[in-house]
C-alpha positions as CSV (number, residue, x, y, z in Angstrom):
1,M,35.2,88.6,60.3
2,S,35.6,84.9,59.4
3,L,36.5,82.1,61.7
4,P,39.6,81.1,59.6
5,H,41.0,84.6,60.2
6,A,40.3,84.3,63.9
7,I,42.1,81.0,64.0
8,L,45.1,82.5,62.1
9,T,45.2,85.4,64.6
10,A,45.2,83.0,67.6
11,L,47.9,80.7,66.1
12,L,50.1,83.7,65.3
13,E,49.8,84.8,68.9
14,K,50.7,81.3,70.1
15,P,51.0,77.9,68.3
16,S,48.3,75.7,69.8
17,S,46.5,72.4,69.5
18,G,42.9,72.2,68.5
19,L,41.9,71.7,72.1
20,E,44.0,74.6,73.3
21,L,42.4,76.8,70.6
22,T,38.9,76.0,71.7
23,R,39.8,76.8,75.3
24,R,41.3,80.1,74.2
25,F,38.2,80.9,72.2
26,D,36.1,80.2,75.3
27,R,38.3,82.6,77.3
28,S,39.0,85.5,74.9
29,I,38.3,85.6,71.2
30,G,34.9,83.9,71.8
31,Y,33.8,87.1,73.5
32,F,33.5,88.9,70.2
33,W,33.6,86.0,67.7
34,S,32.1,82.8,69.0
35,A,32.6,79.3,67.5
36,T,31.8,75.8,68.5
37,H,34.6,73.2,69.0
38,Q,33.4,71.4,65.8
39,Q,33.7,74.6,63.7
40,I,37.2,75.2,65.0
41,Y,38.4,71.7,64.2
42,R,36.7,71.8,60.8
43,D,38.4,75.1,59.8
44,L,41.8,73.9,61.2
45,G,41.6,71.1,58.7
46,R,40.7,73.4,55.9
47,L,43.6,75.8,56.7
48,E,46.0,72.9,56.8
49,R,44.8,71.6,53.4
50,D,45.1,75.1,51.9
51,G,48.7,75.3,53.1
52,L,48.1,78.2,55.5
53,I,49.0,76.3,58.7
54,R,50.9,73.2,59.5
55,A,51.0,70.7,62.3
56,L,54.3,70.9,64.1
57,P,56.4,67.7,64.3
58,A,56.1,66.1,67.8
59,A,59.2,66.2,69.9
60,T,58.4,62.6,71.0
61,A,56.1,60.0,69.5
62,T,53.4,59.7,72.1
63,R,50.2,57.9,71.5
64,G,47.2,60.3,71.7
65,Q,49.4,63.4,71.7
66,K,47.6,66.5,70.4
67,K,48.9,68.1,67.2
68,Q,50.2,71.6,67.6
69,Y,49.6,74.0,64.7
70,E,51.5,77.0,63.6
71,V,50.9,79.6,60.8
72,L,52.9,79.3,57.6
73,P,54.1,82.4,55.6
74,E,51.1,82.0,53.3
75,G,48.8,82.1,56.3
76,R,50.4,85.3,57.6
77,A,50.1,86.9,54.2
78,E,46.4,86.0,54.0
79,L,45.8,87.5,57.4
80,S,47.7,90.6,56.5
81,R,45.6,90.9,53.3
82,W,42.3,90.5,55.2
83,T,43.3,92.9,58.0
84,A,44.1,95.7,55.5
85,A,41.0,95.1,53.4
86,G,38.1,97.6,53.8
87,Q,34.8,96.4,55.3
88,D,31.5,98.2,55.8
89,P,29.8,98.1,59.2
90,K,26.9,95.6,59.3
91,P,23.4,96.8,59.9
92,M,22.1,96.2,63.4
93,R,19.6,93.3,63.9
94,D,18.4,92.9,67.4
95,A,15.3,90.9,68.4
96,L,14.9,92.8,71.6
97,L,14.6,96.2,69.8
98,L,12.1,94.7,67.4
99,R,10.1,93.2,70.3
100,L,9.9,96.7,71.9
101,R,8.6,98.1,68.6
102,A,6.0,95.4,68.6
103,A,5.1,96.1,72.2
104,A,4.1,99.6,71.2
105,V,1.4,98.0,69.0
106,V,0.2,94.9,71.0
107,G,1.0,95.9,74.6
108,T,3.9,95.3,77.0
109,A,2.8,92.2,78.9
110,G,5.8,90.1,79.7
111,I,8.4,92.5,78.3
112,E,9.5,94.1,81.6
113,E,10.6,90.7,83.1
114,D,12.8,90.0,80.0
115,L,14.3,93.5,80.1
116,R,15.3,92.8,83.7
117,R,16.8,89.5,82.7
118,H,18.8,91.2,79.9
119,L,20.0,93.9,82.3
120,A,21.3,91.2,84.7
121,L,23.1,89.4,81.9
122,H,24.7,92.5,80.5
123,G,25.7,93.6,84.0
124,R,27.4,90.3,84.6
125,Q,29.2,90.5,81.3
126,L,30.4,94.0,82.1
127,A,31.7,92.9,85.4
128,E,33.6,90.1,83.8
129,Y,35.2,92.4,81.2
130,E,36.2,94.9,83.8
131,E,37.9,92.1,85.8
132,I,39.8,91.1,82.7
133,E,40.9,94.7,82.2
134,R,42.2,94.9,85.8
135,R,44.0,91.6,85.5
136,D,45.5,91.8,82.0
137,F,46.0,95.5,81.4
138,P,47.6,97.2,84.4
139,P,48.9,100.8,84.1
140,G,52.1,100.9,82.0
141,S,51.1,98.3,79.4
142,D,52.3,100.6,76.6
143,A,53.4,98.1,73.9
144,V,51.3,98.6,70.7
145,E,50.2,95.0,70.8
146,D,48.8,95.5,74.3
147,R,47.1,98.7,73.4
148,L,45.4,97.1,70.4
149,R,44.2,94.1,72.5
150,H,43.0,96.6,75.2
151,L,41.1,98.5,72.6
152,V,39.2,95.3,71.6
153,L,38.4,94.7,75.3
154,R,37.3,98.4,75.7
155,A,34.9,97.9,72.9
156,G,33.2,95.2,74.9
157,I,33.2,97.3,78.0
158,D,31.7,100.3,76.3
159,L,29.1,98.1,74.5
160,E,28.0,96.4,77.8
161,T,28.0,99.8,79.5
162,F,25.7,101.1,76.8
163,W,23.3,98.2,77.1
164,T,23.1,98.4,80.9
165,R,22.3,102.1,80.8
166,W,19.8,101.7,78.0
167,L,18.0,98.8,79.6
168,A,17.8,100.7,82.9
169,R,16.3,103.6,80.9
170,A,13.8,101.3,79.1
171,L,12.7,99.9,82.5
172,D,12.2,103.5,83.8
173,E,10.1,104.3,80.7
174,L,7.9,101.3,81.2
175,A,7.4,102.2,84.9
176,A,6.6,105.9,84.1
177,P,2.8,106.7,84.4
178,R,0.8,107.7,81.4
179,P,-1.0,111.0,81.2
180,D,-4.1,109.3,82.7
181,G,-2.0,108.2,85.7
182,R,-1.8,104.5,84.9
183,P,1.6,102.7,84.4
184,A,2.6,102.5,80.8
185,R,3.0,98.7,81.1
186,A,-0.6,98.4,82.0
187,D,-1.8,99.4,78.6
188,E,-3.0,96.2,76.9
189,D,-5.5,97.8,74.5
190,H,-4.0,96.3,71.4
191,G,-6.2,97.7,68.8
192,R,-6.2,101.3,69.9
193,A,-2.4,101.2,70.5
194,G,-1.8,100.0,66.9
195,E,-4.0,102.8,65.5
196,D,-2.4,105.5,67.7
197,H,1.2,104.5,66.7
198,D,0.8,103.6,63.0
199,R,1.3,107.2,61.7
200,A,3.8,108.3,64.3
201,G,5.9,105.2,64.3
202,E,6.3,104.4,60.6
203,A,10.0,104.6,59.5
């Protein structure tokens, strides 16, 4: 996904000023496609120069009034083209998973605390998504537009549910005793751990 297409989507939903767009990104689109205020204003300018959006004429000439933008037919056509185009899923890159793989070699000192921190963060995000679902998608919201927006939110809920469950499992695994009775997280024998896991862990 590209930021210009996210902006076109938001403006087709509701013509907005740059400031209103940044606030909407903070509250909704930014949950799955984040952007800084500077990036949004930069791409608004590009979309306007490319003839995909335009600034609406102001009803009254007021100094300091924010420009409202709307999507032109060319912008709608570009968004339709992009929406219909095929796109492959991107390979996963997650530093936490890589750090756990490294911990199997060098030891687990410090990793448990960060796993707990991640669990708390994902738990808070899950609670926020579930509150949005209760507020914005009550039973009976059957319009196709509502169902598609709800699907996007459900993706976030399902992803955060996965991470909270996976992180809880990872913490359980760290706390589980080794065959010699010691906690797994107490194993700081770096050299031996690396030799033991080299053959079994190569992928």
